[in-house]
ZAMARGU-4260 file (C-alpha; in steps of 0.2 Angstrom, whole numbers, plus 5000, padded with zeros to 4 digits):
<rodrens>
0) 5000/5000/5000 | 5009/5016/4994 | 5004/5033/5000 | 5005/5049/4989 | 5023/5052/4993
5) 5028/5034/4989 | 5018/5035/4973 | 5027/5051/4968 | 5044/5042/4971 | 5039/5028/4961
10) 5033/5039/4947 | 5050/5048/4947 | 5059/5031/4947 | 5049/5026/4932 | 5052/5042/4923
15) 5034/5048/4924 | 5028/5065/4927 | 5023/5069/4945 | 5005/5071/4941 | 5003/5053/4938
20) 5005/5050/4957 | 4989/5059/4960 | 4980/5051/4946 | 4985/5034/4952 | 4980/5038/4970
25) 4963/5044/4965 | 4960/5028/4955 | 4965/5017/4970 | 4956/5027/4984 | 4942/5037/4976
30) 4937/5026/4961 | 4942/5010/4971 | 4949/5002/4955 | 4952/4983/4957 | 4964/4982/4942
35) 4976/4993/4933 | 4966/4990/4917 | 4952/5001/4924 | 4964/5017/4924 | 4960/5024/4907
40) 4969/5040/4909 | 4985/5031/4913 | 4996/5026/4898 | 4995/5008/4893 | 5014/5006/4894
45) 5014/5012/4912 | 4999/5001/4917 | 5008/4986/4910 | 5024/4990/4921 | 5013/4993/4936
50) 5004/4976/4934 | 5021/4967/4932 | 5028/4974/4948 | 5013/4977/4959 | 4995/4971/4963
55) 4980/4979/4970 | 4973/4972/4986 | 4955/4968/4983 | 4942/4958/4994 | 4932/4944/4986
60) 4916/4940/4996 | 4914/4922/4999 | 4897/4924/5007 | 4885/4939/5010 | 4871/4938/5022
65) 4857/4952/5021 | 4845/4955/5035 | 4827/4955/5030 | 4824/4966/5046 | 4835/4981/5044
70) 4846/4978/5028 | 4862/4975/5038 | 4874/4965/5027 | 4887/4954/5034 | 4902/4948/5023
75) 4914/4934/5023 | 4929/4940/5013 | 4943/4928/5007 | 4961/4934/5008 | 4975/4930/4995
80) 4982/4918/5008 | 4965/4909/5009 | 4962/4915/5026 | 4944/4923/5029 | 4938/4937/5039
85) 4921/4946/5041 | 4915/4963/5040 | 4898/4971/5043 | 4888/4985/5034 | 4875/4994/5045
90) 4863/5006/5038 | 4857/5021/5049 | 4847/5036/5046 | 4862/5047/5048 | 4873/5036/5036
95) 4881/5020/5032 | 4893/5012/5045 | 4905/4998/5042 | 4913/4987/5056 | 4929/4980/5049
100) 4942/4967/5056 | 4960/4971/5059 | 4966/4953/5062 | 4963/4936/5056 | 4956/4929/5073
105) 4961/4936/5089 | 4973/4931/5104 | 4965/4942/5118 | 4954/4927/5124 | 4938/4937/5129
110) 4926/4923/5135 | 4911/4930/5126 | 4919/4932/5109 | 4919/4919/5095 | 4933/4928/5086
115) 4946/4922/5099 | 4942/4904/5100 | 4955/4898/5088 | 4968/4912/5092 | 4976/4925/5080
120) 4983/4919/5063 | 4990/4936/5058 | 4987/4954/5057 | 4979/4962/5042 | 4988/4974/5032
125) 4982/4992/5030 | 4978/4988/5012 | 4967/4974/5017 | 4958/4985/5029 | 4955/4998/5016
130) 4949/4984/5004 | 4936/4979/5016 | 4929/4997/5016 | 4931/4999/4997 | 4923/4983/4992
135) 4908/4986/5004 | 4906/5003/4997 | 4906/4997/4979 | 4894/4983/4983 | 4881/4994/4991
140) 4883/5008/4979 | 4882/5021/4993 | 4895/5031/5003 | 4902/5025/5019 | 4902/5038/5032
145) 4907/5029/5048 | 4920/5016/5052 | 4921/5005/5067 | 4937/4995/5070 | 4928/4982/5081
150) 4927/4966/5071 | 4939/4952/5073 | 4955/4956/5081 | 4963/4968/5093 | 4967/4984/5083
155) 4981/4989/5095 | 4989/4972/5093 | 4991/4977/5075 | 4996/4995/5079 | 5006/5000/5064
160) 4995/4994/5050 | 4979/5000/5059 | 4986/5018/5061 | 4992/5017/5042 | 4974/5012/5038
165) 4967/5027/5047 | 4978/5039/5039 | 4975/5032/5022 | 4956/5031/5024 | 4955/5049/5031
170) 4967/5056/5017 | 4958/5071/5008 | 4965/5064/4992 | 4956/5048/4995 | 4940/5042/5002
175) 4942/5057/5015 | 4932/5049/5029 | 4935/5060/5044 | 4945/5053/5058 | 4931/5059/5069
180) 4920/5047/5061 | 4931/5032/5065 | 4930/5022/5081 | 4944/5011/5087 | 4939/4998/5100
185) 4952/4990/5111 | 4952/4978/5126 | 4964/4989/5135 | 4982/4988/5128 | 4989/5002/5138
190) 5005/5005/5128 | 4995/5006/5112 | 4983/5018/5120 | 4997/5029/5125 | 5006/5028/5109
195) 4990/5032/5100 | 4989/5049/5109 | 5005/5054/5101 | 4998/5051/5083 | 4986/5065/5086
200) 4972/5056/5076 | 4955/5062/5083 | 4947/5045/5082 | 4935/5039/5095 | 4942/5027/5108
205) 4931/5013/5113 | 4936/5003/5128 | 4930/4985/5131 | 4926/4987/5149 | 4914/4973/5153
210) 4916/4974/5172 | 4917/4986/5187 | 4932/4978/5196 | 4949/4970/5192 | 4944/4953/5198
215) 4928/4952/5187 | 4937/4959/5172 | 4950/4946/5174 | 4936/4933/5174 | 4929/4939/5158
220) 4945/4946/5149 | 4962/4937/5152 | 4971/4952/5145 | 4966/4961/5161 | 4979/4951/5170
225) 4992/4960/5161 | 4985/4978/5161 | 4976/4982/5177 | 4959/4992/5177 | 4967/5007/5185
230) 4981/5009/5173 | 4969/5006/5158 | 4957/5020/5164 | 4972/5031/5167 | 4977/5029/5149
235) 4959/5032/5143 | 4958/5048/5154 | 4975/5054/5146 | 4968/5050/5129 | 4952/5061/5132
240) 4963/5075/5139 | 4974/5075/5124 | 4961/5073/5110 | 4945/5080/5118 | 4936/5065/5111
245) 4923/5056/5122 | 4928/5039/5128 | 4915/5025/5124 | 4915/5011/5137 | 4908/4995/5130
250) 4900/4984/5142 | 4894/4967/5136 | 4880/4962/5149 | 4881/4943/5153 | 4867/4935/5163
255) 4873/4930/5181 | 4890/4937/5178 | 4890/4956/5177 | 4872/4961/5176 | 4867/4962/5194
260) 4860/4979/5202 | 4876/4979/5214 | 4887/4977/5198 | 4878/4992/5191 | 4881/5002/5206
265) 4899/4998/5207 | 4901/5003/5188 | 4892/5020/5192 | 4904/5023/5206 | 4919/5018/5195
270) 4914/5029/5181 | 4909/5044/5192 | 4927/5043/5199 | 4934/5043/5181 | 4924/5058/5177
275) 4928/5068/5193 | 4947/5066/5189 | 4945/5071/5171 | 4947/5090/5169 | 4938/5094/5186
280) 4923/5083/5182 | 4919/5089/5165 | 4903/5082/5158 | 4903/5072/5142 | 4920/5063/5145
285) 4912/5046/5142 | 4897/5036/5137 | 4892/5019/5142 | 4886/5007/5128 | 4878/4992/5135
290) 4878/4976/5124 | 4867/4961/5128 | 4879/4947/5125 | 4876/4937/5109 | 4878/4919/5115
295) 4890/4907/5106 | 4889/4888/5107 | 4906/4886/5114 | 4903/4896/5130 | 4889/4895/5143
300) 4886/4914/5143 | 4868/4920/5141 | 4860/4937/5137 | 4850/4944/5152 | 4831/4947/5150
305) 4825/4964/5146 | 4819/4968/5164 | 4837/4965/5170 | 4844/4976/5156 | 4831/4990/5160
310) 4836/4989/5179 | 4854/4990/5175 | 4851/5006/5164 | 4840/5013/5177 | 4853/5012/5191
315) 4866/5020/5180 | 4855/5034/5175 | 4850/5039/5192 | 4869/5039/5196 | 4872/5052/5182
320) 4879/5040/5170 | 4876/5043/5151 | 4871/5026/5145 | 4862/5018/5130 | 4859/5000/5125
325) 4866/4996/5108 | 4853/4993/5095 | 4854/4975/5089 | 4857/4975/5070 | 4854/4960/5059
330) 4846/4949/5072 | 4841/4936/5059 | 4859/4934/5053 | 4875/4928/5062 | 4877/4944/5071
335) 4890/4941/5085 | 4908/4945/5081 | 4917/4930/5074 | 4901/4919/5072 | 4899/4920/5053
340) 4918/4918/5050 | 4918/4903/5061 | 4903/4895/5054 | 4910/4897/5036 | 4926/4889/5041
345) 4916/4874/5049 | 4905/4872/5033 | 4921/4873/5022 | 4929/4859/5032 | 4914/4848/5031
350) 4912/4851/5012 | 4896/4860/5014 | 4902/4876/5005
</rodrens>
């Protein structure tokens, strides 16, 4: 994946005028060309040279599921090395949002997530992440306005390529999706959060919190044994101070595990403390996104009933916590992270596909 500067250097190397770099960049990142033969204002001789030396990363959908309820589309994409990943297109009144993967699998081990069951195969390249967005935009024929890096994988475990992707997708010469419309979700890789502060990219940071205490978090998320809750929240506070971007705390609600009224009260106390230590208690420093867990067959976790969710929300609100329950999109298709990819691999292994 070459940026504008690198394309300019390549054009000089090939004896081409400098404006060819801008032409190529627009073909790749605005027109989302899948082959050099599509670039009609590029001389045939140059197209041939480029095709001999380079390739354009594209995504081939192996399977697309479309929700009959809300139009959500879930994709299984095959990669050049035959691995598969998944991505989701969600349509809202305010625009189209895509949730993309940053790794093939995941090694974080969160107990409610199907993505991590078989570990991490490898990180995706920035070009592969771009290709997820570009293919979905071409497929739906509509502009993508928001990106969530919340599919399979831990983005900060693939730091360099994820940052490269963000810079490319928000480049004004390309698709020009504002970094403010990009959310990066992390389970709490503290060095990565602190490194991200230095990038000065105004992306929204979403922390997979899922518990109000260190012990409960360790039970749900093994990575919590490496990065304690206090230091994770300190890093989030520093990110907010540096960026001014509201932190999103993701909380997957699991029946009998972290859904009790006492857990809600402890969560409110924890987050009110977080807020009080952020710029003198400035309002709007964070938001809680409750996510009723989507059960997977390999785990015993179940989603709480509506009454339990409603009571959890009530307790948070009366304690001054800004909270919403995530709208469930694509209920009639494999909607939990990693489920569709895992089912596809199982079907392929048994010869069903």
